DSSP file (Angstrom, degrees, kcal/mol; ACC not computed):
  #  RESIDUE AA STRUCTURE BP1 BP2  ACC     N-H-->O    O-->H-N    N-H-->O    O-->H-N    TCO  KAPPA ALPHA  PHI   PSI    X-CA   Y-CA   Z-CA
    1    1 A M     >        0   0    0      0, 0.0     4,-2.6     0, 0.0     5,-0.2   0.000 360.0 360.0 360.0 -35.3   64.1   79.9  160.2
    2    2 A A  H  >  +     0   0    0      2,-0.2     4,-2.4     1,-0.2     5,-0.2   0.905 360.0  48.9 -65.5 -39.5   67.1   81.8  161.5
    3    3 A V  H  > S+     0   0    0      2,-0.2     4,-2.4     1,-0.2    -1,-0.2   0.915 112.0  48.7 -65.5 -42.3   69.5   79.2  160.1
    4    4 A L  H  > S+     0   0    0      2,-0.2     4,-2.4     1,-0.2    -2,-0.2   0.912 111.6  49.9 -63.3 -42.6   67.7   79.3  156.7
    5    5 A G  H  X S+     0   0    0     -4,-2.6     4,-2.2     1,-0.2    -2,-0.2   0.891 110.9  49.4 -62.2 -40.6   67.9   83.1  156.7
    6    6 A L  H  X S+     0   0    0     -4,-2.4     4,-2.4     2,-0.2    -2,-0.2   0.894 110.1  51.0 -65.6 -40.2   71.6   83.0  157.5
    7    7 A L  H  X S+     0   0    0     -4,-2.4     4,-2.4     2,-0.2    -2,-0.2   0.917 110.5  48.7 -62.8 -44.1   72.2   80.4  154.7
    8    8 A V  H  X S+     0   0    0     -4,-2.4     4,-2.6     1,-0.2    -2,-0.2   0.905 111.0  51.1 -63.0 -41.7   70.4   82.7  152.2
    9    9 A L  H  X S+     0   0    0     -4,-2.2     4,-2.3     2,-0.2    -2,-0.2   0.920 110.3  48.8 -62.0 -44.2   72.4   85.7  153.4
   10   10 A V  H  X S+     0   0    0     -4,-2.4     4,-2.0     2,-0.2    -2,-0.2   0.918 112.6  47.8 -63.0 -43.6   75.7   83.8  152.9
   11   11 A V  H  X S+     0   0    0     -4,-2.4     4,-1.2     1,-0.2    -2,-0.2   0.916 112.8  48.5 -64.7 -42.9   74.7   82.6  149.5
   12   12 A R  H  < S+     0   0    0     -4,-2.6    -1,-0.2     1,-0.2    -2,-0.2   0.865 112.4  48.5 -66.8 -35.2   73.6   86.1  148.4
   13   13 A C  H  < S+     0   0    0     -4,-2.3     4,-0.4     1,-0.2    -1,-0.2   0.849 113.4  47.5 -71.6 -33.4   76.8   87.6  149.7
   14   14 A A  H  X S+     0   0    0     -4,-2.0     4,-2.4    -5,-0.2     3,-0.2   0.668  90.9  85.3 -80.5 -16.8   79.0   85.0  148.0
   15   15 A R  H  X S+     0   0    0     -4,-1.2     4,-2.9     1,-0.2     5,-0.2   0.888  86.4  50.1 -57.7 -46.2   77.1   85.4  144.6
   16   16 A P  H  > S+     0   0    0      0, 0.0     4,-2.4     0, 0.0    -1,-0.2   0.898 112.4  48.8 -61.0 -37.2   79.1   88.3  143.3
   17   17 A V  H  > S+     0   0    0     -4,-0.4     4,-2.5    -3,-0.2    -2,-0.2   0.915 112.7  47.6 -66.7 -42.0   82.4   86.5  144.1
   18   18 A I  H  X S+     0   0    0     -4,-2.4     4,-2.6     2,-0.2     5,-0.2   0.915 112.4  49.4 -64.8 -43.6   81.1   83.3  142.4
   19   19 A N  H  X S+     0   0    0     -4,-2.9     4,-2.3    -5,-0.2    -2,-0.2   0.913 112.2  48.0 -62.4 -42.8   80.0   85.3  139.3
   20   20 A Y  H  X S+     0   0    0     -4,-2.4     4,-2.5    -5,-0.2    -2,-0.2   0.923 112.7  48.4 -63.7 -44.6   83.3   87.1  139.1
   21   21 A T  H  X S+     0   0    0     -4,-2.5     4,-2.5     1,-0.2    -2,-0.2   0.908 112.0  49.0 -62.9 -42.4   85.2   83.8  139.4
   22   22 A A  H  X S+     0   0    0     -4,-2.6     4,-2.3     2,-0.2    -1,-0.2   0.897 111.2  49.9 -65.3 -39.8   83.0   82.1  136.8
   23   23 A T  H  X S+     0   0    0     -4,-2.3     4,-2.3     2,-0.2    -2,-0.2   0.921 112.6  46.7 -64.2 -43.8   83.5   85.1  134.4
   24   24 A R  H  X S+     0   0    0     -4,-2.5     4,-2.6     2,-0.2    -2,-0.2   0.887 111.3  51.9 -66.0 -38.6   87.3   85.0  134.8
   25   25 A A  H  X S+     0   0    0     -4,-2.5     4,-2.3     2,-0.2    -2,-0.2   0.903 110.5  48.2 -64.9 -40.5   87.4   81.2  134.4
   26   26 A A  H  X S+     0   0    0     -4,-2.3     4,-2.3     2,-0.2    -2,-0.2   0.908 112.3  49.0 -65.7 -41.1   85.4   81.5  131.1
   27   27 A W  H  X S+     0   0    0     -4,-2.3     4,-2.5     2,-0.2    -2,-0.2   0.918 111.3  49.8 -62.7 -43.2   87.7   84.2  129.9
   28   28 A L  H  X S+     0   0    0     -4,-2.6     4,-2.7     1,-0.2    -2,-0.2   0.888 110.1  50.9 -63.2 -39.6   90.8   82.1  130.8
   29   29 A E  H  X S+     0   0    0     -4,-2.3     4,-2.4     2,-0.2    -1,-0.2   0.920 111.2  47.5 -64.9 -43.3   89.3   79.1  128.9
   30   30 A L  H  X S+     0   0    0     -4,-2.3     4,-2.0     2,-0.2    -2,-0.2   0.894 112.5  49.6 -65.2 -38.9   88.7   81.2  125.8
   31   31 A W  H  X S+     0   0    0     -4,-2.5     4,-1.9     2,-0.2    -2,-0.2   0.938 112.3  47.4 -63.3 -46.4   92.2   82.7  126.0
   32   32 A A  H  X S+     0   0    0     -4,-2.7     4,-2.9     1,-0.2     6,-0.4   0.872 110.3  53.5 -63.4 -36.4   93.7   79.2  126.4
   33   33 A A  H  X S+     0   0    0     -4,-2.4     4,-2.1     1,-0.2    -1,-0.2   0.887 109.2  48.3 -65.5 -38.2   91.5   77.9  123.5
   34   34 A S  H  < S+     0   0    0     -4,-2.0    -1,-0.2     2,-0.2    -2,-0.2   0.845 115.7  44.3 -71.5 -31.6   92.8   80.7  121.2
   35   35 A V  H  < S+     0   0    0     -4,-1.9    -2,-0.2    -5,-0.1    -1,-0.2   0.911 123.8  32.9 -77.1 -43.5   96.4   80.0  122.2
   36   36 A T  H  < S-     0   0    0     -4,-2.9    -2,-0.2     2,-0.2    -3,-0.2   0.734  97.9-128.5 -88.2 -23.0   96.3   76.2  121.9
   37   37 A G     <  +     0   0    0     -4,-2.1     2,-0.4     1,-0.3    -4,-0.1   0.456  66.5 128.9  86.9   0.2   93.8   75.9  119.1
   38   38 A I        -     0   0    0     -6,-0.4    -1,-0.3    -5,-0.1    -2,-0.2  -0.743  64.7-109.3 -89.0 136.7   91.7   73.4  121.1
   39   39 A G        -     0   0    0     -2,-0.4     2,-1.1     1,-0.1    -1,-0.1  -0.208  35.7 -95.4 -64.3 154.6   88.0   74.4  121.3
   40   40 A P     >  -     0   0    0      0, 0.0     4,-1.0     0, 0.0     3,-0.1  -0.595  42.1-179.4 -73.8 101.2   86.4   75.6  124.5
   41   41 A V  H  > S+     0   0    0     -2,-1.1     4,-2.3     1,-0.2     3,-0.3   0.882  76.0  59.6 -70.0 -40.0   84.9   72.5  126.0
   42   42 A G  H  > S+     0   0    0      1,-0.2     4,-3.1     2,-0.2     5,-0.2   0.839 100.4  56.1 -60.4 -34.4   83.5   74.2  129.1
   43   43 A A  H  > S+     0   0    0      2,-0.2     4,-2.2     1,-0.2    -1,-0.2   0.909 109.3  45.7 -65.4 -41.1   81.4   76.5  127.0
   44   44 A A  H  X S+     0   0    0     -4,-1.0     4,-1.6    -3,-0.3    -2,-0.2   0.921 117.6  43.1 -67.9 -43.3   79.7   73.5  125.3
   45   45 A V  H  X S+     0   0    0     -4,-2.3     4,-2.2     1,-0.2    -2,-0.2   0.922 114.4  51.1 -67.8 -43.4   79.2   71.7  128.6
   46   46 A G  H  X S+     0   0    0     -4,-3.1     4,-2.4    -5,-0.2    -2,-0.2   0.885 108.5  50.3 -63.1 -40.2   78.0   74.8  130.4
   47   47 A S  H  X S+     0   0    0     -4,-2.2     4,-2.3    -5,-0.2    -1,-0.2   0.881 110.2  51.0 -68.1 -35.8   75.4   75.7  127.8
   48   48 A G  H  X S+     0   0    0     -4,-1.6     4,-1.9     2,-0.2    -2,-0.2   0.910 111.5  47.2 -65.2 -41.6   74.0   72.2  127.8
   49   49 A L  H  X S+     0   0    0     -4,-2.2     4,-2.5     2,-0.2    -2,-0.2   0.901 111.0  51.9 -65.8 -40.6   73.7   72.3  131.6
   50   50 A T  H  X S+     0   0    0     -4,-2.4     4,-2.3     1,-0.2    -2,-0.2   0.922 108.8  50.2 -62.2 -44.0   72.1   75.8  131.5
   51   51 A D  H  X S+     0   0    0     -4,-2.3     4,-2.3     1,-0.2    -1,-0.2   0.899 111.0  49.5 -60.7 -40.7   69.5   74.6  129.0
   52   52 A E  H  X S+     0   0    0     -4,-1.9     4,-2.5     2,-0.2    -2,-0.2   0.912 110.0  50.1 -66.6 -42.4   68.7   71.6  131.2
   53   53 A F  H  X S+     0   0    0     -4,-2.5     4,-2.6     1,-0.2    -2,-0.2   0.903 110.4  50.9 -61.8 -40.4   68.3   73.8  134.3
   54   54 A I  H  X S+     0   0    0     -4,-2.3     4,-2.5     2,-0.2     5,-0.2   0.925 110.5  48.8 -63.5 -44.3   66.0   76.1  132.3
   55   55 A R  H  X S+     0   0    0     -4,-2.3     4,-2.3     1,-0.2    -2,-0.2   0.927 113.4  46.7 -60.6 -45.2   63.8   73.1  131.2
   56   56 A E  H  X S+     0   0    0     -4,-2.5     4,-2.6     2,-0.2     5,-0.2   0.897 111.7  51.5 -64.8 -40.2   63.6   71.7  134.7
   57   57 A F  H  X S+     0   0    0     -4,-2.6     4,-2.5     2,-0.2    -2,-0.2   0.932 112.8  44.3 -62.2 -46.8   62.7   75.2  136.2
   58   58 A H  H  X S+     0   0    0     -4,-2.5     4,-2.4     2,-0.2     5,-0.2   0.880 113.3  51.5 -67.3 -36.8   59.9   75.8  133.7
   59   59 A K  H  X S+     0   0    0     -4,-2.3     4,-1.6    -5,-0.2    -2,-0.2   0.930 113.7  44.1 -65.3 -44.1   58.6   72.2  134.1
   60   60 A A  H  X S+     0   0    0     -4,-2.6     4,-0.5     1,-0.2    -2,-0.2   0.876 114.2  50.7 -66.7 -37.6   58.6   72.7  137.9
   61   61 A R  H  < S+     0   0    0     -4,-2.5     3,-0.4    -5,-0.2    -2,-0.2   0.895 113.9  42.7 -68.6 -40.1   57.0   76.1  137.6
   62   62 A T  H  < S+     0   0    0     -4,-2.4    -1,-0.2     1,-0.2    -2,-0.2   0.758 118.6  43.6 -80.7 -23.1   54.2   75.1  135.3
   63   63 A S  H  < S+     0   0    0     -4,-1.6    -1,-0.2    -5,-0.2    -2,-0.2   0.367  84.7 121.2-103.2   6.8   53.4   71.9  137.2
   64   64 A A     <  -     0   0    0     -4,-0.5     2,-0.3    -3,-0.4    -3,-0.0  -0.440  60.2-129.5 -71.7 140.5   53.5   73.3  140.7
   65   65 A T              0   0    0     -2,-0.1    -1,-0.1     1,-0.1    -2,-0.1  -0.660 360.0 360.0 -89.0 148.6   50.4   73.0  142.8
   66   66 A V              0   0    0     -2,-0.3    -1,-0.1     0, 0.0    -2,-0.0   0.431 360.0 360.0 -92.5 360.0   49.1   76.1  144.5
């Protein structure tokens, strides 16, 4: 349990850094897309992955046994 608690603490502490990095990467991709004229591929892939995660989460939540 202590190892699991430590893992959760590390993930929670790293989350703001990960969120900041992801936001900056998305901004950089949009900037590069505006400069080069090529569409932002990561946004299309990322939104598809997000939709899939949401579907799986709701499916797991509604079919979970108590």
